[in-house]
C-alpha positions in Angstrom: 105.9 151.8 -59.2 108.5 149.0 -59.4 111.1 151.1 -57.6 108.8 151.5 -54.6 107.8 147.8 -54.4 110.6 146.8 -52.0 109.7 149.7 -49.7 106.1 148.8 -49.8 107.0 145.2 -48.9 109.0 146.2 -45.8 106.3 148.7 -44.7 103.6 146.0 -45.1 105.8 143.5 -43.2 106.4 145.9 -40.4 102.7 146.8 -40.1 101.7 143.2 -40.1 104.1 142.4 -37.3 102.9 145.4 -35.4 99.3 144.2 -35.8 100.3 140.7 -34.6 101.9 142.2 -31.5 98.9 144.5 -30.8 96.4 141.7 -31.3 98.5 139.5 -29.0 98.2 142.1 -26.3 94.4 142.2 -26.7 94.1 145.2 -29.0 92.4 145.7 -32.3 94.0 145.2 -35.7 95.5 148.4 -37.0 96.6 147.2 -40.4 93.8 145.8 -42.6 96.0 143.6 -44.7 97.2 141.6 -41.6 94.2 139.2 -41.7 93.2 139.5 -45.3 93.9 136.4 -47.5 95.4 138.7 -50.2 98.6 136.7 -50.6 97.7 133.3 -49.3 94.6 132.8 -51.4 94.0 135.5 -54.0 91.1 135.0 -56.3 91.7 137.8 -58.8 93.5 135.6 -61.2 90.8 132.9 -61.1 87.9 133.0 -63.4 85.7 130.9 -61.1 85.3 131.1 -57.4 83.1 128.8 -55.2 82.2 129.3 -51.5 79.7 128.0 -49.1 77.5 130.6 -47.4 74.7 130.4 -44.8 71.4 132.2 -45.2 68.7 132.6 -42.5 65.0 132.5 -43.3 62.8 135.3 -42.0 59.2 135.1 -43.1 59.4 134.7 -46.9 62.9 136.2 -47.2 66.3 134.6 -47.2 69.0 136.9 -45.7 72.7 136.1 -46.1 74.5 135.6 -42.8 77.4 138.1 -42.8 80.8 137.2 -41.3 81.2 139.5 -38.4 84.1 139.0 -36.0 83.3 138.0 -32.4 85.5 137.3 -29.4 85.8 133.6 -30.5 86.0 133.9 -34.3 87.4 136.4 -36.9 85.9 136.7 -40.4 88.5 134.3 -41.9 87.7 131.6 -39.3 84.0 131.9 -40.0 84.5 131.5 -43.8 86.9 128.6 -43.3 84.7 126.7 -40.9 81.6 127.2 -43.1 83.6 126.1 -46.2 85.0 123.1 -44.4 81.7 121.7 -43.2 79.8 122.9 -46.3 82.1 120.8 -48.6 81.8 117.7 -46.3 78.0 118.1 -46.3 77.8 118.5 -50.1 80.1 115.5 -50.7 78.2 113.3 -48.2 81.3 112.8 -46.1 79.8 112.0 -42.6 76.9 114.2 -43.7 74.8 113.9 -40.6 77.8 114.4 -38.3 78.9 117.4 -40.3 75.4 118.9 -40.2 75.4 118.4 -36.4 78.8 120.1 -36.1 77.7 123.0 -38.3 74.7 123.5 -36.1 76.9 123.5 -33.0 79.2 126.0 -34.7 76.3 128.3 -35.5 74.9 128.1 -32.0 78.3 129.3 -30.7 78.5 132.1 -33.4 74.9 133.3 -33.6 72.7 131.4 -31.2 69.7 133.6 -32.2 69.8 132.2 -35.8 67.5 129.3 -36.4 66.1 128.0 -39.7 69.3 128.3 -41.7 70.1 127.3 -45.3 73.5 126.3 -46.6 74.2 127.4 -50.2 77.1 126.9 -52.5 77.8 130.1 -54.3 79.8 130.4 -57.5 80.8 133.5 -59.4 83.5 135.0 -61.6 85.8 137.4 -59.6 86.6 139.3 -62.8 83.0 140.4 -63.0 83.0 142.1 -59.6 81.7 145.7 -59.9 80.2 145.1 -63.4 76.5 145.3 -64.1 76.8 141.7 -65.4 78.0 140.3 -62.1 75.8 137.5 -60.7 76.2 134.9 -58.1 74.9 131.4 -58.9 73.5 129.7 -55.8 72.8 126.0 -55.2 70.9 124.9 -52.1 72.9 122.2 -50.3 70.8 121.6 -47.2 68.6 123.1 -44.5 70.1 123.3 -41.0 
């Protein structure tokens, strides 16, 4: 495998640049690793991961809001914006202003979603795919 590493690196670099060009021209991403945070923020070596997630309330159910790309946001932007304001809200840094901005953000992303809950999720990435995998959730606020 080691002898192929440099070839894989150059192939990955070429495909990333090609994806950048195609996306710049208005096309769709052709190389999935282009926008993944695989190299910039890998979590496989960490034993503890935290992230902020939004849930919508429908009747008696809470349904996790999935990050789906739109014309304005890609999946990474959605996760980063939710994490940025989620942390500010949890730490009471301009809490009311941050809640207001999070609501504005959600109106631009999914205007049909009302009655949202912001949770802080924590889990062990090493347990992904195991029967023992569980996500611990802490309710931060209602939006």
